[in-house]
C-alpha positions as CSV (number, residue, x, y, z in Angstrom):
1,X,-6.7,28.2,-29.3
2,X,-4.5,26.1,-31.3
3,X,-4.1,22.3,-30.8
4,X,-0.8,22.8,-29.2
5,X,-2.2,25.3,-26.7
6,X,-5.0,22.9,-25.9
7,X,-2.6,20.1,-25.2
8,X,-0.4,22.3,-23.0
9,X,-3.5,23.4,-21.1
10,X,-4.5,19.8,-20.5
11,X,-1.0,18.9,-19.3
12,X,-0.5,21.9,-17.1
13,X,-2.5,20.5,-14.1
14,X,-0.7,17.1,-13.9
15,X,2.7,18.8,-14.4
16,X,2.1,21.2,-11.6
17,X,0.8,18.4,-9.3
18,X,3.8,16.3,-10.1
19,X,6.1,19.2,-9.4
20,X,4.5,19.8,-6.0
21,X,4.5,16.1,-5.1
22,X,8.2,15.8,-5.8
23,X,8.8,18.3,-2.9
24,X,7.2,15.9,-0.3
25,X,9.5,14.3,2.2
26,X,9.1,11.5,4.7
27,X,10.2,11.9,8.3
28,X,13.5,10.2,9.2
29,X,13.4,6.9,11.0
30,X,13.3,7.2,14.7
31,X,14.8,4.7,17.2
32,X,11.7,3.1,18.6
33,X,9.1,3.0,15.8
34,X,7.0,-0.1,14.9
35,X,8.8,-2.6,12.8
36,X,7.9,-6.0,11.1
37,X,6.4,-7.6,14.2
38,X,4.1,-4.7,14.9
39,X,3.1,-4.5,11.2
40,X,2.2,-8.2,11.3
41,X,0.1,-7.7,14.4
42,X,-1.5,-4.5,13.0
43,X,-2.3,-6.2,9.7
44,X,-3.8,-9.2,11.4
45,X,-6.0,-7.1,13.6
46,X,-6.8,-4.5,10.8
47,X,-10.4,-5.7,10.2
48,X,-11.2,-5.6,13.9
49,X,-9.5,-2.2,14.3
50,X,-11.6,-0.8,11.4
51,X,-14.8,-1.9,13.1
52,X,-13.5,-0.4,16.4
53,X,-12.6,2.9,14.7
54,X,-16.2,3.5,14.0
55,X,-16.8,4.0,17.7
56,X,-13.4,4.7,19.3
57,X,-10.3,6.7,18.3
58,X,-8.3,3.8,16.9
59,X,-5.8,4.0,14.1
60,X,-5.4,1.0,11.8
61,X,-1.9,1.8,10.5
62,X,1.0,3.1,12.7
63,X,2.7,6.2,11.6
64,X,5.6,6.9,11.7
65,X,6.9,3.4,11.2
66,X,10.1,1.7,10.1
67,X,9.1,1.7,6.4
68,X,9.4,-1.3,4.1
69,X,9.5,-3.9,6.9
70,X,6.5,-2.5,8.7
71,X,4.6,-2.5,5.4
72,X,5.7,-6.0,4.6
73,X,4.5,-7.2,8.0
74,X,1.2,-5.3,7.6
75,X,0.5,-6.8,4.2
76,X,1.4,-10.3,5.4
77,X,-0.7,-10.0,8.6
78,X,-3.7,-8.7,6.6
79,X,-3.4,-11.5,4.1
80,X,-3.2,-14.1,6.8
81,X,-6.3,-12.5,8.5
82,X,-8.3,-12.7,5.2
83,X,-7.3,-16.3,4.6
84,X,-8.2,-17.3,8.2
85,X,-11.6,-15.6,7.9
86,X,-12.2,-17.3,4.6
87,X,-11.3,-20.7,6.0
88,X,-13.6,-20.1,9.0
89,X,-16.6,-19.1,6.8
90,X,-16.0,-21.7,4.1
91,X,-17.6,-24.7,5.9
92,X,-20.7,-22.5,6.6
93,X,-21.3,-21.9,2.9
94,X,-20.9,-25.5,1.8
95,X,-17.1,-25.8,1.2
96,X,-15.5,-26.0,-2.2
97,X,-18.0,-28.6,-3.4
98,X,-21.7,-27.6,-3.6
99,X,-24.3,-29.7,-1.9
100,X,-26.7,-31.9,-3.7
101,X,-24.4,-34.1,-5.7
């Protein structure tokens, strides 16, 4: 094989995958799907839902949802949850200043 044929063979897989992925569509928005508030709640409870999903049939992320605003609420809620858990654990590990000074 020539170098050109080798390069084309290496690019064939990603090109085919990209062509197939471009055919994917999202369902249209429906009237009563979860929005920003539900995303905020789901994000805040995501860690607990993950633990519960090990034993029960629980989904962490609602689908279908309203799109960007649900995602924004989910990320904000998850971020607030991580910050809250960090602030709860911080005093137990000694705070920002190490002990012994």
